[in-house]
C-alpha positions in Angstrom: -16.6 102.6 -112.4 -17.4 101.8 -116.0 -18.4 105.1 -117.0 -17.9 108.7 -115.0 -21.0 110.3 -113.3 -20.8 112.7 -116.1 -20.6 110.1 -118.7 -23.6 108.9 -117.5 -25.5 112.0 -117.0 -24.7 113.3 -120.6 -26.2 109.5 -121.9 -29.4 109.8 -119.5 -30.0 113.7 -120.8 -30.3 112.7 -124.4 -33.1 109.8 -123.3 -36.0 109.9 -125.9 -39.4 108.2 -126.4 -39.1 104.9 -128.8 -40.1 105.3 -132.3 -41.5 102.8 -135.1 -41.4 103.7 -138.8 -43.5 101.7 -140.8 -42.7 100.2 -144.3 -39.5 101.9 -144.6 -37.6 98.7 -145.3 -38.7 97.2 -148.9 -39.2 93.8 -149.7 -36.0 93.9 -151.6 -33.8 95.0 -148.9 -35.4 92.5 -147.0 -34.3 89.7 -148.9 -30.8 91.1 -149.3 -30.5 91.1 -145.6 -32.0 87.6 -145.4 -29.4 86.3 -148.4 -26.4 88.1 -146.5 -27.6 86.2 -143.1 -27.8 82.9 -144.7 -25.0 83.0 -146.7 -22.6 84.2 -143.5 -20.6 82.2 -141.0 -22.4 81.9 -137.8 -22.0 81.9 -134.2 -24.0 79.6 -132.2 -24.5 80.9 -128.8 -24.7 78.5 -125.6 -27.6 80.8 -124.5 -29.6 79.8 -127.7 -29.2 82.8 -130.3 -27.8 82.2 -133.9 -25.7 85.5 -134.8 -23.7 86.9 -137.4 -21.9 90.0 -136.4 -21.0 92.6 -139.1 -18.9 95.6 -138.9 -19.0 97.9 -141.7 -17.1 100.8 -140.7 -13.3 101.1 -140.3 -11.1 99.3 -137.7 -9.8 96.2 -136.6 -13.3 94.8 -137.8 -13.3 96.7 -140.9 -15.9 95.3 -143.4 -16.5 96.1 -147.0 -19.5 98.6 -147.2 -22.0 96.2 -149.0 -24.5 98.1 -151.1 -27.5 96.6 -148.7 -25.6 98.1 -145.8 -25.3 101.7 -147.6 -29.0 101.4 -148.6 -29.8 100.7 -144.8 -27.5 103.1 -143.2 -28.8 105.7 -145.6 -32.5 105.1 -144.1 -30.8 105.1 -140.2 -29.0 108.3 -141.2 -32.3 110.0 -142.2 -33.9 109.0 -139.0 -31.1 109.7 -136.4 -28.7 111.7 -137.8 -24.9 111.4 -138.1 -23.8 108.3 -136.0 -21.0 105.9 -135.3 -21.3 102.0 -134.7 -19.8 100.0 -131.7 -21.7 96.7 -133.3 -24.3 95.5 -135.3 -25.6 91.7 -135.5 -28.1 89.7 -136.8 -30.0 87.4 -134.5 -32.0 84.4 -135.3 -34.2 83.3 -132.2 -36.5 80.4 -131.1 -36.7 81.7 -127.7 -37.6 85.2 -126.6 -34.6 87.6 -125.7 -34.7 88.2 -121.7 -34.1 91.7 -120.4 -31.0 93.1 -121.1 -29.3 96.3 -122.5 -27.0 96.8 -125.4 -23.2 97.9 -124.4 -19.9 97.0 -125.0 -17.4 95.2 -122.6 -14.3 96.6 -124.3 -15.3 100.2 -125.1 -17.3 103.0 -123.7 -19.5 103.9 -126.4 -21.4 107.3 -125.8 -24.6 105.2 -126.3 -27.0 106.8 -128.8 -29.6 104.6 -130.5 -30.3 101.1 -131.2 -32.1 100.4 -134.5 -33.6 97.0 -134.5 -35.0 95.8 -137.9 -37.5 93.0 -138.1 -36.7 90.5 -141.0 -38.5 87.3 -140.8 -41.3 86.2 -138.6 -44.6 84.3 -139.3 -46.7 87.0 -138.1 -46.2 90.5 -135.9 -45.3 90.3 -132.4 -44.3 92.9 -129.9 -41.0 94.1 -128.5 -40.9 96.3 -124.8 -38.6 99.0 -123.7 -38.3 100.0 -120.0 -37.5 103.2 -118.6 -34.8 101.9 -116.7 -31.0 102.0 -117.6 -27.8 100.5 -116.8 -24.6 102.1 -117.7 -22.0 99.9 -116.2 -21.7 97.6 -118.8 -23.7 94.7 -120.8 -25.9 92.7 -118.5 -29.1 90.3 -118.6 -31.8 91.3 -115.9 -31.9 88.3 -113.5 -33.6 90.2 -110.6 -34.2 88.1 -107.9 -32.5 84.7 -109.1 -29.9 82.6 -107.5 -27.9 81.3 -110.3 -26.1 78.0 -110.4 -22.6 78.1 -111.5 -23.0 76.7 -114.7 -25.5 78.8 -115.7 -25.1 79.7 -119.4 -23.3 82.9 -120.2 -22.1 84.3 -123.5 -21.3 87.9 -123.0 -23.6 90.1 -120.9 -23.2 89.4 -117.2 -26.2 88.6 -115.0 -27.8 91.5 -113.0 -29.3 89.8 -109.8 -30.6 93.1 -108.3 -32.6 95.9 -110.2 -32.1 98.4 -107.5 -28.9 99.6 -109.3 -30.6 100.3 -112.4 -31.2 104.3 -113.3 -35.0 105.1 -112.3 -35.6 101.8 -110.4 -39.2 102.7 -109.0 -38.7 100.2 -105.9 -42.4 99.0 -106.6 -43.9 96.0 -107.9 -44.6 95.7 -111.7 -48.1 95.8 -113.0 -48.8 92.0 -113.1 -51.5 92.2 -115.8 -48.8 93.7 -117.9 -46.6 90.9 -117.2 -49.1 88.3 -117.8 -50.3 89.6 -121.1 -46.5 89.9 -122.5 -43.8 88.5 -120.5 -44.6 84.8 -119.2 -41.5 83.7 -120.7 -39.7 85.1 -117.5 -40.5 85.0 -113.9 -42.6 88.0 -112.7 -40.1 89.0 -109.8 -37.4 89.9 -112.5 -39.4 92.9 -113.4 -39.7 94.4 -109.8 -38.9 98.1 -109.8 -39.4 98.4 -113.9 -41.6 100.7 -115.8 -42.7 100.4 -119.5 -41.5 103.0 -121.8 -43.0 101.3 -124.9 -44.6 98.3 -126.3 -44.3 98.6 -129.9 -45.1 96.1 -132.8 -42.2 93.9 -134.1 -43.2 93.7 -138.0 -41.0 93.2 -141.3 -40.7 96.4 -143.3 -40.9 98.5 -140.3 -37.7 99.8 -137.8 -37.6 100.2 -134.2 -35.2 102.9 -132.8 -34.8 103.3 -129.0 -32.1 104.7 -126.9 -29.3 102.0 -126.4 -29.1 102.9 -122.6 -32.4 101.8 -121.7 -33.3 98.0 -120.9 -35.5 96.0 -123.3 -36.5 92.7 -124.1 -39.0 90.5 -126.5 -42.6 89.5 -125.6 -43.2 86.1 -125.2 -43.9 85.2 -128.8 -43.7 81.5 -128.4 -47.1 81.9 -126.6 -48.4 83.3 -129.6 -47.5 80.2 -131.6 -44.6 81.8 -133.4 -41.6 79.4 -133.6 -38.7 81.7 -134.6 -37.7 85.5 -135.6 -35.0 86.7 -137.5 -33.9 90.2 -137.3 -30.8 92.6 -137.3 -29.5 95.2 -134.4 -27.6 98.4 -135.3 -26.0 99.5 -132.0 -24.8 103.3 -132.4 -22.9 105.4 -130.5 -22.2 109.6 -130.9 -18.5 110.7 -131.9 -16.5 112.2 -129.2 
C-alpha cells in the first residue's frame, strides 16, 4: 500500500472547493516566468509536453531562490498559508492534458494544494477538477482502455479501472458535459467521475485545487488554440 488508510483519510479530510484568484500575477512577473522558461534546459517528454523542473527549496535538488520565485511564493503563501513543496514544473503543451493526478513516485507527500499559474495562451480556455481522488501514486486515467505494450509513458502509471478511485460514482458521466469539454479523450474514460469545478485558465490568474483530486484540461484544440504555457506548484503540508 502506497499510503496507509490513516494517511489517506487525513488528506481526504482536508478537501476544499477549487479557487481561482483573478489578476494576481502582474505582467512583469509573467514576463519573468516566460524568460526563465525560455532560457532553461528543457525535457521533451515522449508523451508530448515540454517541461522545465524547478525546485527552489533545500535538498538534493536545491536551487537558488530566484527573485521571481520569491515573488510568486509570497502570493501563493498569502492564499494557502505555510507549505512545503514536493515538485514544481513549467509545461508547454500542444495537446490537452488527459485525466491525471499530481503525486510523487519517490515520496509519499502529505498532499496539500496544487497551484496552476497560466502563463501564455492565445485566448482563455477552461480547466477541470473532479471530485474523485487517487492516493496510490501518480496515474493517468485511461478507464476502459486496452493499451499496447509500446504505449508512451513518461512518469504516471496508466489507471485502466476507475472503480478504485476515492468517491467513484459508478455512474455514466454527463454526456453533454463531455461533448462540450472533453472530446480529446474517449467518453468511457469519464465513467464514474463527477465534476468538482470547471474554471477559466487565463494568464494573470492562479488556480488552486486539492492535489489529491483528478483533473485535466478541456479540449483547447477545438477552440483553435495551438498551445499553452503554464507553471504548476505541487505543495505538501510538513510533517
